[in-house]
N, C-alpha and C positions, 0 to 999 in steps of 0.2 A: 504494500500500500504506500503510495507516495504522500508526501506532506502537502498540505494545502497552502496556497499563497496567502489566504486569510490568516492562518496561524503564523506564518512568517511575518506578516504585517503587524500582528499583535505583539510578537516578541520584539520586533524592531521599535515599535512604539514604546514598549516598556524600557528600552535601552536608550531612548531619545535624549536623556540627560548627558550621555557620553558622546564625545566627538570621535570621529574616525571609526565608526562601526560599519563594516561592509559585509557582504555575503556573496556566495557563489552557488548557483544551482548546480547540482551534480546528481544525475541519475534519479530525478524525482525528489531529491532531498536538498537540504541547504546547509552549507558550511558557513559558520559565523566567524568573522575576524574582528579583532580589536587591535587597532594600531598596527595592522599588517600581520598579526599573529593569530593562528587558529586557536580559538577558545573552545569551540564545540560545534554543535550543529543541531538541526531539526530533522528528526528521523521519525517517520510515522506519526507526525504531529506531537512529538515529545521533544522537549528541549534537553539535550544531553551535553555535558561539559567534560573536559579532560579532568581526570582525578589527580590533580596536583595537590601537594600538602596543604596549601592555603585554602583550597576549595573544600577539602575534606574536613579541615578544622572549622570552617565557617558553616558547613552543612553536615554536622556529625551524624545525623539520622538519614542522610540521603541514601537512596537505593541504587545499587549498581545494576545497569542494564546494558544489553548489547544493542548497538545502533543497527546492526545487520549481521547476518550469519557470517561467522569467521572473523569478526572484528574484535578489538579489545574492549573490555567493559568501560563504560563511562558512567558519570554520576547523573542521575535524573534530577532536574530542578523542578520541584513541585510548586514553588512559590513564584512563578513567573509574573504574577500580577503584583508583586511587591517590588516597585521600582527602586526603592532605596537599597534593598538587599541585592538586586540585580547589579546596580552600579557598584556597590561595595565588592561584590563577588568578582566582577571583571577587573576592578582596580587592584585587588589583592592578588589575583592570579597572574596579572601581566608580567611581573618580574620572573616568574617561574616558567613561563611559556617559552619554548624554543624559538629562536629567530627564524624567519622564513628562509627556506632553502633557495639558493640562487638557481635560476633557470639556466639550463644549458642552451647555447645558441646553435 
């Protein structure tokens, strides 16, 4: 099942306090970037993020879920409607996220 554009728009609206949020559509799902770094994505209308230490400590009760078959587990964000939490989450995660890989020409 692919994710809906409506759910993507909802998540992006919740993140509107942050600058430099972008996304990329990929096989019916959406990868979410913050300042050029991959934070997570929308999979089957679920917002999942990378399980970095800061995210785990901020969301200690978060459930781990697979975005798709064969992928690594990610954290499910249940409180997408909490704008303050979403902004805090992205800001604490940013230093732990890997830099984008350089594209080969």
